[in-house]
C-alpha positions in Angstrom: -2.8 -23.0 4.6 -4.5 -20.4 5.8 -8.4 -21.6 6.7 -10.7 -20.0 5.0 -12.6 -18.2 8.5 -9.1 -16.2 8.2 -9.3 -16.0 4.3 -13.5 -14.2 5.0 -11.7 -11.8 8.4 -8.7 -10.7 5.6 -11.3 -10.5 2.9 -13.6 -8.5 5.7 -10.7 -6.1 7.2 -10.0 -5.3 3.4 -13.4 -4.4 2.1 -14.2 -2.1 5.5 -10.4 -0.5 5.4 -11.2 0.3 1.0 -14.2 1.7 2.5 -12.6 4.0 4.9 -9.9 5.3 2.6 -11.9 5.0 -1.4 -10.4 2.9 -2.9 -7.7 -0.6 -2.0 -4.3 -0.5 -2.7 -1.0 -1.3 -2.3 0.5 1.1 -0.1 -3.1 0.7 2.4 -2.6 -3.0 2.9 1.5 -1.5 4.0 0.0 0.6 6.3 -2.8 -1.6 7.3 -0.2 -5.0 8.5 2.5 -2.2 10.2 -1.0 -1.3 12.8 -2.4 -5.0 12.8 1.4 -6.3 13.9 2.0 -3.1 16.5 -1.9 -3.4 18.3 -0.1 -7.6 17.9 2.7 -6.8 19.8 2.5 -4.6 22.3 -1.2 -6.3 23.2 -2.6 -2.1 22.8 -5.9 -0.6 22.4 -5.9 2.8 20.3 -6.2 4.5 23.1 -2.5 3.5 24.6 -1.0 3.1 21.1 0.5 6.6 19.6 2.0 5.8 16.0 5.1 7.9 14.0 4.8 7.8 10.4 7.3 8.9 8.1 7.4 8.9 4.1 6.8 11.3 1.6 3.8 13.1 1.9 1.0 13.4 -0.9 -0.2 10.5 -2.4 0.5 7.7 -2.9 2.8 6.9 -0.4 -0.1 8.5 2.2 -2.5 5.9 1.5 0.1 4.4 4.0 -1.0 6.9 7.0 -4.4 5.4 6.2 -4.2 1.3 6.8 -1.3 2.5 9.6 -4.6 4.7 11.5 -7.8 2.4 10.6 -5.6 -0.8 12.0 -4.4 0.7 15.1 -6.9 3.1 15.7 -4.4 5.7 16.2 -6.1 8.9 14.4 -5.8 12.2 14.6 -8.8 13.3 16.3 -6.8 11.5 19.2 -3.8 12.4 18.9 -2.3 9.6 18.3 -0.6 9.7 15.2 1.6 11.8 13.4 2.6 12.1 9.8 6.9 13.5 9.5 8.0 14.1 6.0 10.2 11.7 4.9 12.3 9.8 2.5 11.5 6.4 2.6 9.0 4.6 4.5 8.8 3.8 8.3 6.3 3.6 11.2 7.2 3.6 15.3 4.9 2.7 17.3 5.0 3.6 20.8 2.6 2.2 23.9 1.9 5.5 26.5 1.6 3.3 29.5 4.1 1.0 29.6 8.0 1.0 27.9 8.0 -1.0 24.7 8.4 -0.5 20.9 7.8 -1.6 17.5 10.4 0.0 14.1 8.7 -1.4 10.7 10.4 0.0 7.8 9.8 -0.8 4.0 11.8 -3.5 2.5 14.0 -1.0 -0.2 12.8 -3.4 -2.4 9.4 -3.1 -1.6 10.0 0.0 -2.2 11.7 -0.1 -5.9 8.9 -2.5 -6.9 5.8 -0.2 -6.0 7.3 2.4 -7.4 8.6 0.3 -10.7 5.2 -1.9 -11.1 2.4 1.4 -11.9 -1.0 0.1 -11.0 -3.3 1.5 -14.1 -6.4 2.6 -12.7 -7.9 1.5 -8.9 -8.7 -2.1 -10.3 -5.6 -2.4 -10.4 -4.5 -1.1 -7.4 -6.4 -3.1 -6.1 -5.0 -6.7 -7.8 -1.7 -4.8 -6.3 -3.0 -3.9 -3.2 -4.8 -7.4 -1.9 -1.8 -9.5 -4.3 1.1 -8.0 -0.8 -2.1 -8.8 1.6 -1.3 -12.2 1.2 2.2 -11.4 1.4 4.4 -12.1 4.7 5.2 -8.5 6.6 9.7 -9.6 6.4 9.2 -9.9 3.2 7.5 -6.3 3.6 8.8 -4.5 6.1 12.0 -4.9 8.5 11.6 -4.4 12.0 
């Protein structure tokens, strides 16, 4: 079981990301989890990391890009994130100064779940986003 401190930190991250993005939803949370994992795994700063995001163009899929930006620190302004139109959803992270790579692919069953469970309004999107925040990375992505 997580400590209340860990829950508080997760809540703070979700609230801050929702303010940045405009609302909380599952695609944003998926991007948050992916970016945070890559930062930890590659031990990289926001200036050392590069992200290539592959997903369909348009919402809700591109909400994933905002989650990646927020948690990884890769931004359009720094030029270290790019979006590429693709079927499905995946992201690749590299360090600019050292070898190493993280590649996360959204599990097909998660893709299907997201498309078969449409959110009803902002409250429904937030509820599903919080549910996804409680899931382990391995339940959502393959490496």
